[in-house]
C-alpha positions in Angstrom: 38.4 59.2 57.1 37.9 61.6 54.4 34.1 61.6 55.1 35.0 63.3 58.4 35.9 66.4 56.8 33.1 66.4 54.3 30.4 65.9 57.1 32.1 68.9 59.3 32.0 71.0 55.9 28.2 70.0 55.3 27.2 70.7 58.8 29.1 73.8 59.2 30.0 72.6 62.9 33.0 71.2 64.3 32.3 68.2 66.8 34.2 69.6 69.8 33.5 72.6 71.9 30.3 74.6 70.7 32.0 77.8 71.4 35.5 76.9 70.1 37.4 79.2 68.0 38.3 77.9 64.6 41.9 79.9 64.8 42.7 78.4 68.5 43.6 74.8 68.9 45.2 72.5 71.4 47.3 69.6 70.0 47.6 66.8 72.6 50.1 63.8 72.3 49.1 60.9 74.6 52.5 59.3 75.2 53.6 56.7 77.5 56.1 58.8 79.3 54.3 61.8 79.5 51.2 63.9 78.0 52.4 66.8 75.8 50.1 69.6 74.8 50.4 72.7 72.9 48.1 75.7 72.3 48.4 77.9 69.3 46.6 80.9 67.8 46.7 81.0 63.9 46.9 84.7 63.2 46.9 84.8 59.1 49.4 82.3 59.0 51.6 83.3 61.9 51.4 81.1 64.7 51.4 82.4 68.3 52.1 80.1 71.4 49.5 80.7 73.9 50.2 77.8 76.4 51.6 74.5 76.4 52.1 71.5 79.0 54.2 68.5 79.4 52.7 66.4 82.3 55.1 63.4 83.2 53.4 60.2 84.3 54.6 59.3 88.0 55.8 56.2 86.3 56.2 55.4 82.7 53.5 53.5 81.1 55.7 50.8 80.3 56.4 50.0 84.0 55.4 45.9 84.7 52.0 45.6 86.4 51.0 49.3 86.1 47.4 49.9 84.8 48.3 52.1 81.9 44.4 53.2 81.3 44.2 54.6 84.9 47.6 56.3 84.6 46.4 57.9 81.6 43.1 59.1 82.7 44.8 60.6 85.8 47.2 62.6 83.6 44.4 63.9 81.4 42.6 65.0 84.5 45.7 67.0 85.6 45.8 68.5 82.1 42.1 69.6 82.1 42.4 70.9 85.7 45.6 73.0 85.3 44.9 74.5 81.9 42.2 76.0 80.2 41.0 73.8 77.0 37.6 75.6 76.4 37.0 77.8 73.6 39.6 75.9 71.4 39.6 72.9 68.9 41.2 69.6 70.1 43.5 67.9 67.8 44.9 64.4 69.2 47.4 61.8 68.2 47.5 58.0 68.5 51.0 56.2 69.0 52.2 54.8 65.7 52.5 51.2 67.5 48.9 51.1 68.1 48.2 51.7 64.3 49.3 50.6 61.1 50.6 52.3 57.8 50.8 50.5 54.4 52.2 52.2 51.1 51.7 51.1 47.7 52.1 52.3 44.0 48.7 53.0 42.1 48.2 51.8 38.5 47.5 54.7 36.1 43.9 55.4 36.3 41.7 58.7 36.0 41.7 60.9 39.2 38.1 60.3 39.9 38.8 56.5 39.7 41.6 56.8 42.7 39.3 56.4 45.6 37.9 53.2 44.2 41.5 51.8 43.5 42.6 53.0 46.9 39.6 51.2 48.5 40.7 48.1 46.7 44.3 48.4 48.1 42.9 49.1 51.4 41.0 45.7 51.4 44.4 43.9 50.3 46.7 45.8 52.7 44.6 46.2 56.1 44.6 43.0 57.8 41.1 43.5 59.3 37.8 44.0 57.6 37.2 47.8 56.6 34.0 47.4 58.9 36.1 47.1 62.1 38.6 49.8 61.4 38.9 53.8 60.9 41.2 54.4 58.1 42.2 57.2 55.6 44.9 57.7 52.9 47.3 60.2 51.4 48.5 60.0 47.9 51.9 61.1 47.0 53.4 62.5 43.5 56.9 62.8 42.8 57.9 65.7 40.3 60.1 63.5 38.5 58.0 60.5 38.2 54.6 59.8 36.7 53.9 57.2 39.4 51.2 58.1 42.0 51.9 56.4 45.5 49.4 56.0 48.2 49.7 55.7 52.0 46.9 54.0 53.8 46.6 54.6 57.6 44.2 52.6 59.9 43.5 51.8 63.6 41.0 49.4 64.9 37.6 50.9 65.8 37.7 49.3 69.4 41.3 51.0 69.9 40.1 54.4 69.1 36.8 54.1 70.8 38.8 53.2 73.9 40.8 56.5 73.5 38.0 58.6 72.9 36.3 57.1 76.0 39.2 58.2 77.9 38.9 61.8 76.8 35.1 61.8 77.2 35.7 61.0 80.9 37.5 64.4 81.4 35.2 66.3 79.2 37.0 66.5 75.9 35.7 65.6 72.4 38.5 65.9 69.9 37.9 67.7 66.4 40.7 65.5 64.7 42.4 62.1 65.4 45.8 61.4 63.5 48.8 59.4 64.0 51.8 60.5 65.9 54.2 59.8 62.8 51.9 61.8 60.7 51.9 64.7 63.1 55.8 64.7 63.7 56.3 64.7 59.9 53.8 67.7 59.8 55.6 69.7 62.4 59.0 69.3 60.8 57.7 69.7 57.0 56.0 73.1 58.0 58.7 74.5 60.4 61.7 73.4 58.3 59.8 74.2 55.1 60.0 71.0 53.1 59.7 70.9 49.5 60.1 68.3 46.7 63.7 69.7 46.5 64.5 69.2 50.1 67.2 66.5 50.8 66.0 63.2 51.6 65.3 63.5 55.2 64.9 60.6 57.9 62.8 61.9 61.0 63.2 59.3 64.1 61.1 59.7 66.9 62.3 57.3 69.7 59.5 56.8 72.1 59.0 55.0 75.3 58.0 51.7 73.7 58.4 52.1 70.1 60.3 54.1 67.4 58.4 56.0 64.5 60.8 56.2 61.4 59.6 58.7 58.7 61.5 59.1 55.5 60.5 62.2 53.3 62.2 62.3 50.0 61.3 63.8 46.6 57.8 64.6 47.6 57.1 61.3 48.9 56.5 60.2 52.7 57.2 56.6 54.0 56.5 55.5 57.6 57.5 52.4 59.5 57.3 51.9 63.5 59.5 49.3 65.1 59.1 48.2 68.6 62.3 49.6 70.3 62.2 52.6 72.6 63.2 53.7 76.0 61.7 50.7 77.6 64.3 48.5 76.0 67.1 50.6 77.4 65.5 50.4 80.8 65.1 46.6 80.7 68.8 46.4 79.5 69.8 48.2 82.8 67.2 46.0 84.8 69.0 42.9 83.3 72.7 44.0 83.8 72.5 45.7 87.4 69.5 43.6 88.8 67.7 46.6 89.7 64.1 47.2 89.9 62.3 48.9 87.0 61.8 52.2 88.5 65.4 52.4 89.6 66.7 51.6 86.5 64.7 54.2 84.7 65.9 56.6 87.0 69.7 55.5 86.4 69.0 55.8 82.6 67.6 59.6 82.9 70.9 60.4 85.0 73.2 58.1 83.2 75.6 60.9 82.4 75.9 62.2 85.8 76.5 59.0 87.1 79.9 57.7 88.4 79.1 54.5 86.7 78.2 56.0 83.4 80.9 53.7 81.4 79.2 50.8 82.6 75.7 52.2 82.2 76.4 53.0 78.4 78.1 49.4 78.0 75.1 47.8 79.2 72.7 49.7 76.8 75.0 49.2 73.9 73.1 46.1 72.4 70.0 48.4 72.2 71.7 50.9 70.3 72.6 48.2 67.9 69.3 46.9 67.7 68.1 50.7 66.6 70.7 51.0 64.0 70.0 47.7 62.5 66.4 48.5 62.2 67.3 51.7 60.7 69.5 50.3 58.3 67.1 47.6 57.0 64.2 50.2 56.7 66.5 52.3 54.6 67.4 49.1 52.3 63.8 48.4 52.0 62.7 51.9 50.9 65.9 52.3 48.4 64.9 48.8 47.0 61.3 50.5 46.1 62.8 53.8 45.1 66.3 53.1 43.5 66.8 56.9 42.9 66.1 57.6 46.7 69.0 59.8 48.2 68.9 60.3 51.8 71.3 62.8 53.2 70.3 63.5 57.1 68.6 62.1 60.1 66.6 64.5 62.6 66.0 62.9 66.1 63.0 63.6 68.2 61.9 62.4 71.7 63.5 62.2 74.9 65.2 59.0 74.5 67.3 60.9 71.9 68.9 63.0 74.7 71.0 59.9 75.7 74.8 60.8 75.4 76.6 59.1 72.5 73.4 58.2 70.3 74.0 60.9 67.8 77.5 60.1 67.5 76.9 56.4 67.2 74.1 57.1 64.6 76.2 59.2 62.3 78.9 56.6 62.5 76.7 53.6 61.6 74.7 55.3 59.0 77.0 57.7 57.4 74.5 60.7 57.6 74.3 63.8 59.3 72.5 63.5 62.5 70.7 66.3 64.1 68.3 66.8 67.4 65.5 69.1 67.3 66.4 71.8 70.0 63.8 74.4 69.1 61.2 75.5 66.4 61.8 78.1 63.7 58.2 79.3 63.2 56.8 79.4 67.0 58.2 80.8 70.1 56.7 82.0 73.5 57.4 85.4 74.9 57.6 86.2 78.6 59.1 84.4 81.5 58.2 81.0 80.2 60.2 81.4 76.9 63.2 79.5 78.5 61.1 76.6 79.6 59.3 76.4 76.3 62.6 76.1 74.4 63.6 73.4 76.6 60.6 71.5 76.1 60.3 71.8 72.4 61.9 68.8 71.3 59.0 66.9 73.1 56.4 69.0 71.3 56.7 68.1 67.9 54.0 65.8 67.5 51.7 68.3 69.3 52.8 71.0 67.0 51.7 68.7 64.1 48.5 68.1 65.4 47.5 71.8 65.5 48.8 72.6 61.9 46.5 69.8 60.7 43.6 71.2 62.4 44.4 74.6 60.9 44.4 72.8 57.4 48.1 74.1 57.2 49.8 70.5 57.1 50.9 68.5 54.2 49.5 65.3 55.4 45.5 65.4 56.3 44.7 61.8 57.3 42.1 61.8 60.0 40.8 58.8 61.8 38.1 60.5 63.6 35.2 58.0 63.7 32.3 59.3 61.4 29.5 58.2 64.0 31.2 60.2 66.8 31.2 63.4 64.7 27.5 62.8 63.5 26.5 62.4 67.2 28.5 65.5 68.3 27.3 67.9 65.6 23.5 66.7 66.1 24.0 67.4 69.8 25.4 70.8 69.1 22.2 71.5 66.7 19.6 70.7 69.4 19.3 74.4 70.7 18.9 75.3 67.0 16.2 72.7 66.5 14.4 74.1 69.8 14.4 77.6 68.4 13.2 76.4 64.9 10.4 74.5 66.6 9.4 77.5 68.7 9.1 79.7 65.7 7.2 76.9 63.5 4.7 76.5 66.3 4.0 80.4 66.3 3.7 80.2 62.4 1.4 77.3 62.6 -0.8 79.0 65.4 -1.1 82.3 63.0 -1.9 80.0 60.1 -4.6 78.2 61.7 -6.6 81.3 63.3 -8.2 82.2 60.1 -9.2 78.7 59.0 -10.8 78.3 62.6 -12.7 81.6 62.1 -13.8 80.5 58.7 -14.9 77.0 60.2 -17.2 78.5 62.8 -18.8 80.9 60.3 -19.3 78.0 58.0 -21.0 75.9 60.7 -23.5 78.7 61.7 -24.6 79.2 58.3 -27.7 77.4 57.0 -27.4 74.5 54.3 -28.9 75.1 51.0 -31.9 72.8 50.2 -30.5 71.6 47.0 -27.8 69.6 49.0 -30.5 67.5 50.5 -32.2 66.8 47.2 -28.7 65.6 45.8 -28.0 63.3 48.6 -31.5 61.6 48.6 -31.0 61.0 44.8 -27.9 59.6 45.2 -29.2 57.2 47.9 -32.0 55.9 45.4 -29.4 55.2 42.5 -27.4 53.2 44.9 -30.2 51.1 45.9 -31.2 50.6 42.4 -27.7 49.6 41.3 -27.5 47.1 44.2 -30.6 45.4 43.1 -29.4 44.9 39.6 -26.5 43.1 40.9 -23.8 44.9 39.3 -21.9 46.2 42.7 -21.1 42.4 43.6 -17.4 41.9 44.0 -15.9 39.3 41.2 -13.0 36.9 41.4 -10.2 38.4 39.5 -8.4 36.4 36.7 -4.8 36.3 37.8 -3.6 33.8 35.0 -2.1 36.7 32.9 -0.2 38.1 36.1 1.2 34.5 36.7 2.3 34.2 33.2 4.3 37.4 33.5 5.5 36.4 36.8 7.4 33.5 35.2 9.8 36.1 34.3 10.8 37.1 37.7 14.1 36.5 39.0 15.8 35.8 35.6 18.2 38.9 36.4 19.6 36.7 39.3 21.4 34.6 36.9 22.9 37.7 34.8 24.4 39.0 38.2 25.7 35.6 39.1 27.5 35.3 35.7 28.9 39.1 36.5 30.0 38.0 40.0 31.9 34.9 38.4 33.6 37.1 35.9 34.5 39.4 38.6 36.1 36.8 40.5 38.2 35.5 37.7 39.2 39.3 37.1 40.2 40.1 40.3 42.1 36.8 41.2 44.1 37.1 37.8 44.9 40.8 38.9 46.2 39.8 42.2 48.2 36.9 40.8 49.7 39.1 38.4 50.9 41.4 41.1 52.1 38.5 43.2 54.0 37.0 40.2 56.6 39.9 40.3 57.9 38.1 43.6 57.2 34.6 42.7 59.1 33.3 39.8 57.2 30.0 39.8 54.0 31.8 39.6 55.2 34.2 37.0 56.2 31.1 34.8 52.8 29.4 35.4 51.0 32.6 34.3 53.1 33.0 31.4 50.8 31.6 28.8 47.9 30.9 31.1 45.0 32.8 32.9 45.3 32.6 36.6 41.9 30.9 36.7 39.9 29.5 33.8 36.2 28.5 34.2 35.7 24.9 33.3 31.8 24.5 34.0 29.2 26.1 36.2 25.9 25.0 37.4 23.1 26.3 39.5 20.1 25.1 41.6 17.1 27.4 42.7 16.3 26.2 46.2 13.0 27.0 47.9 12.1 27.5 51.6 10.3 24.5 53.2 7.1 26.8 53.7 7.1 27.9 50.1 6.9 24.1 49.0 4.5 23.0 51.6 2.1 26.0 50.6 2.0 25.1 47.0 -1.7 24.6 45.8 -1.1 21.4 44.2 0.6 19.8 47.0 3.6 19.2 44.8 7.1 20.7 44.6 7.5 23.3 42.1 9.6 22.3 39.0 13.3 23.0 39.4 13.0 23.9 43.0 14.9 21.7 45.2 15.7 21.3 49.0 19.4 21.7 49.7 20.9 19.2 52.2 23.0 21.8 54.0 25.4 20.4 56.5 24.2 21.1 60.0 27.7 21.5 61.2 28.7 24.2 59.4 27.3 27.3 61.4 27.7 29.6 58.1 25.4 27.9 56.0 22.6 26.5 58.5 20.8 29.7 59.0 20.1 30.3 55.2 18.4 26.6 54.9 14.9 28.4 55.1 15.7 31.1 52.7 15.3 31.2 48.9 18.6 30.8 47.3 20.8 29.8 44.3 23.5 27.5 44.7 26.4 28.1 42.4 28.9 25.3 41.7 31.8 26.5 39.6 34.9 24.5 38.5 38.1 26.5 37.5 41.4 25.4 36.3 44.6 26.9 37.8 48.0 26.3 35.8 49.7 25.0 39.2 50.2 21.5 40.2 50.0 22.3 43.8 47.7 25.2 44.1 47.2 25.2 48.0 49.2 28.5 48.4 47.7 30.0 45.7 44.2 29.2 46.5 44.9 30.8 50.2 47.0 33.6 49.1 45.0 34.9 45.9 41.5 33.2 45.7 40.5 33.1 49.4 40.7 36.9 50.1 38.5 37.7 47.1 36.0 35.1 48.1 35.9 36.3 51.6 35.9 40.0 51.1 35.3 41.0 47.5 32.7 38.7 46.1 29.5 41.0 47.7 29.0 44.2 45.6 26.7 46.9 46.1 23.6 46.8 44.0 23.6 43.0 43.8 19.9 41.7 44.4 21.0 38.9 46.7 23.4 38.3 49.5 26.6 35.9 48.9 27.1 33.2 51.6 29.8 30.5 51.7 31.3 27.9 54.1 33.3 29.3 57.0 35.6 26.5 55.9 37.5 26.3 52.7 34.7 26.9 50.2 36.5 24.9 47.6 37.5 21.3 46.7 40.1 19.8 44.8 38.3 18.2 41.8 41.3 17.2 39.6 41.1 14.1 37.9 44.9 13.4 37.9 45.4 13.8 41.8 44.7 11.1 44.4 44.7 13.5 47.3 40.9 13.3 48.0 38.3 16.1 47.6 39.6 18.5 50.1 42.8 19.6 51.0 43.7 20.7 54.5 45.1 24.2 55.4 49.0 23.8 55.4 50.1 25.2 58.7 46.6 25.3 60.4 44.5 28.6 60.2 46.0 31.2 57.9 45.3 35.1 57.9 47.4 38.2 59.0 47.7 39.4 62.5 48.2 43.2 63.3 51.5 43.7 65.0 49.8 45.6 67.9 52.6 45.0 70.5 51.2 46.4 73.6 53.6 44.1 75.7 56.5 45.8 76.8 59.2 42.9 76.3 61.6 43.4 73.7 60.5 42.3 70.3 61.8 42.6 66.7 59.9 43.3 63.4 60.9 41.1 60.5 61.6 43.4 57.7 61.3 40.6 55.2 57.5 40.5 55.7 57.5 44.2 54.4 59.9 43.4 51.4 60.0 39.6 50.8 63.4 38.8 49.0 63.5 35.9 46.8 66.8 34.0 46.5 67.7 33.6 42.8 69.4 30.2 43.7 66.1 28.8 45.1 64.3 29.9 42.0 66.9 28.1 39.9 66.8 25.0 42.0 63.1 24.7 41.7 62.9 25.3 38.1 66.0 22.8 37.2 64.6 20.0 39.6 62.4 17.4 38.0 58.7 17.4 39.3 55.9 14.9 39.1 53.1 17.5 39.8 50.5 17.7 37.2 50.5 21.0 35.1 47.5 22.3 36.5 44.8 21.8 39.2 40.9 21.6 38.9 39.0 23.3 41.9 35.4 23.4 42.6 34.1 26.4 44.3 30.7 26.6 45.9 28.6 29.7 47.1 25.1 30.5 47.8 23.2 33.7 46.3 20.7 34.2 49.2 17.6 36.2 47.7 15.8 36.6 50.9 16.9 39.3 53.3 19.6 38.2 55.7 18.3 38.9 59.3 20.6 40.0 62.3 21.0 36.2 63.4 22.1 35.2 59.8 24.5 38.2 59.5 25.9 37.2 63.0 26.6 33.8 61.9 28.4 34.8 58.7 30.6 37.6 60.1 33.3 37.0 57.7 31.2 37.8 54.8 30.9 41.2 53.3 
């Protein structure tokens, strides 16, 4: 996150090698086909290649029944043993299919409010709680448009910690972690000199198990990863010729020299079609969001792009000029390895981009390095400095205490003046007289005034509850207005109505059993009640012994059937955004639906079941190696106008609105670890 860069700046250290030079860096791409690494030196903006490595896995990591973690660890060990990675910074990339990228347009706000708006978008776009991911963002501004767009990039914390663990096993601690599509874009943007006037360019990096598609156009960047790569070509040969996976992989690599080349390419043709279809669907979606987009060329990266006929096929199907990266313009290698380096260049673009970002020379600076790892590494590096400082402090302290010790010895040896004994005796006499007079006895304090003032304690809770309710209505209305752009039925409902209208709201102050029993009168305090919380609900049971305010609010929604509206617009706000920083309590609600249908005109009971079972979004992580396809409609849902007309013209017996009752608890007492664990879905 952006906190990572600020931490590094504030500490003045990089988290990796303590002897690392700031102008020398290794960029490492941990690929499924090979580990690619590039070592560059930055000499005043000129980049010199010091070393490089392409370490192929004995078997590609998509091979069935292969332990991918062990194979990757072995390849990393080979890299460390064969090349000197000391005294240099380390920048690594994560595959695009193991992360996710989302893009959105920001409303016009002041620049200082952009981070808050982006965080709000991140909560909406990332299908995991923010506490479980590492994320960063990048804003884009087109010179011909006032709109500000944002790209949000994230990876689950568990996944990135697994990758860092493998690097730690071979003695490496990276300074920077980015995503492969970001690194690939940075490499070409710097090497080819992209500007806002550069013709619209598609960068296509076909990897082993997935393809990263990056669109760079008019100062904007857009990324999509779809699960088609070299593995799918190999699987096509396995199916067509009944070969083992390893033999099919070898046949694919040697297809051009094979006497059965025509049959081999015929077997792989369906995969060519799948790739083109995904490219065309992605272009269609991008142009629907940016109607003025003009895409002119396509640049291919990766070993799979060497397949004969692929460039020609893509040009025929897309109508664009198609190029393959053969060599870099701004970096080269001298000496006997020059030819080998040029041949390997098309596989080193991602590593190149990692290095450029480490040098702060890249247009995109998203860094997903966990902040906690950076802190630990920096504190570890500061230990020698702390030890030196402690030694100096001890010496200074010793020098400071020598003089006081000498003065104390001189004082102890001196005789006490007679006046001290006289004053001490007189003080004891006066103290005895005061005790006999009874003026030193302790008295019972009158606490009635303090108790009256205490009646005002806690009145601020209700002001905060009203603020939370207003925020709930505001955020739901904002989400609904955004969703209405793609939902004619919702847009019609919101034409003359608010998304949520508060009808009634009640609150109950509930005390703990201990507080009731310890009352001096033996009676329950006025206004304090015990709440019969359902023991079945694990989210509410832990708070029954805590002071809390039960809030019950009725809202009117301008939809006859509000199930989908509640699930899509209301529940995300209740689950993820009700809790705010600075609130004097913690908001807790049921793990089940926190609302009930209280419409007087409906006869469907007090609670509606979730349609289709448990709802929610799941990241398409696709570690499996079978062929899959991504539904582009989920990225850009297209509404059939005929469907809208049919629904609007057909008669409907649904009531014009629905009244729902939402219940939550404002828990005043601190939430312990057990309670927090039981309410894991609460903010």
